[in-house]
C-alpha positions as CSV (number, residue, x, y, z in Angstrom):
1,M,24.3,-17.7,-20.8
2,Q,24.4,-14.8,-23.2
3,I,24.9,-11.2,-22.1
4,R,21.3,-10.2,-23.1
5,D,20.0,-12.9,-20.8
6,V,21.9,-11.4,-17.8
7,I,20.7,-7.9,-18.7
8,G,17.1,-9.2,-19.0
9,K,17.3,-10.6,-15.5
10,L,18.7,-7.4,-14.1
11,D,15.9,-5.4,-15.6
12,L,13.2,-7.4,-14.0
13,G,13.4,-5.4,-10.7
14,R,13.3,-2.1,-12.5
15,R,10.4,-3.2,-14.7
16,S,8.2,-4.0,-11.6
17,E,8.9,-0.5,-10.3
18,S,8.1,1.2,-13.6
19,V,4.8,-0.6,-13.7
20,K,2.4,1.7,-11.8
21,I,-0.6,0.1,-10.0
22,R,-3.3,1.1,-7.6
23,A,-4.7,-1.0,-4.8
24,H,-7.9,-0.4,-2.7
25,V,-7.6,-2.0,0.7
26,I,-10.1,-2.7,3.5
27,V,-8.5,-3.9,6.8
28,T,-10.6,-5.7,9.4
29,G,-9.6,-6.4,13.0
30,K,-8.3,-4.3,15.9
31,V,-7.1,-1.6,13.6
32,Q,-8.4,1.6,15.2
33,G,-6.9,3.3,18.2
34,V,-3.5,1.6,17.6
35,F,-1.9,4.2,15.3
36,Y,-2.7,2.1,12.2
37,R,-3.4,5.2,10.0
38,A,-0.3,7.1,11.2
39,E,2.0,4.1,10.7
40,T,0.5,3.4,7.3
41,A,1.1,7.0,6.2
42,S,4.7,6.9,7.5
43,K,5.4,3.6,5.7
44,A,3.8,4.9,2.4
45,K,5.9,8.0,2.5
46,Q,9.1,5.9,3.0
47,L,8.2,3.8,0.0
48,N,7.1,6.8,-2.2
49,V,3.6,5.5,-2.4
50,T,0.8,8.0,-2.8
51,G,-2.9,7.8,-1.8
52,W,-4.8,7.9,1.5
53,V,-5.9,6.0,4.6
54,R,-8.9,6.5,6.8
55,N,-10.9,4.9,9.6
56,L,-14.4,3.6,8.7
57,P,-17.3,4.0,11.2
58,D,-17.6,0.2,11.5
59,G,-14.1,-0.2,13.0
60,R,-12.3,-1.1,9.8
61,V,-9.6,0.9,8.0
62,E,-9.7,1.8,4.3
63,A,-6.8,2.8,2.1
64,V,-5.8,3.5,-1.5
65,F,-2.2,3.1,-2.6
66,E,-0.7,4.2,-5.9
67,G,2.9,3.7,-7.0
68,G,5.4,1.2,-8.3
69,E,4.1,-2.4,-8.2
70,T,6.8,-3.6,-5.7
71,N,6.2,-0.7,-3.3
72,V,2.4,-1.0,-3.4
73,Q,2.8,-4.8,-2.6
74,K,5.0,-3.8,0.4
75,M,2.2,-1.6,1.6
76,I,-0.3,-4.5,1.3
77,D,2.1,-6.7,3.2
78,F,2.4,-4.0,5.9
79,C,-1.4,-3.9,6.1
80,R,-1.5,-7.6,6.8
81,R,0.7,-7.0,9.8
82,G,-0.2,-3.5,10.9
83,P,1.6,-1.6,13.7
84,P,2.7,-3.5,16.9
85,N,-0.7,-3.1,18.8
86,A,-2.9,-4.0,15.8
87,Y,-4.6,-7.3,15.3
88,V,-5.4,-7.8,11.7
89,V,-8.1,-10.4,10.9
90,D,-8.6,-9.8,7.2
91,V,-7.3,-7.6,4.3
92,D,-9.5,-7.3,1.3
93,V,-7.3,-6.1,-1.7
94,R,-8.8,-4.9,-5.0
95,R,-6.1,-4.1,-7.6
96,Q,-7.1,-1.3,-9.9
97,E,-5.7,0.6,-12.8
98,W,-3.3,3.3,-11.8
99,K,-4.8,6.8,-12.1
100,G,-2.0,9.0,-10.9
101,E,-4.4,11.3,-9.1
102,F,-2.4,11.8,-5.8
103,D,0.6,14.0,-5.1
104,D,1.3,12.5,-1.7
105,F,-0.1,10.2,1.0
106,T,-2.6,11.6,3.5
107,V,-4.7,10.5,6.4
108,R,-8.3,11.2,5.7
109,Y,-11.2,11.5,8.2
110,Y,-14.6,9.8,7.6
111,D,-17.3,12.3,6.4
């Protein structure tokens, strides 16, 4: 194995964080009244992911995540589990082009 092969393998992790992505997520199940939004916001801030999360009037939770590919995937994985009292039935994920429109992660309220 040549030195450039080793360096290439070491750079793979960094490259996935330098790739910025956006994901629009809809979570179905027992996801309201179980601190789902608060836990999602806390996790996103830990991972340096920006965007928002909100309850929908039909009982689902909607979120948009922007950040490094690895950390956005960690947020999607979190959404599949949710906080301890949540019961997630389905997570619809739509990957989108990163827009960079958020400065932080916020909890939104349905209009």
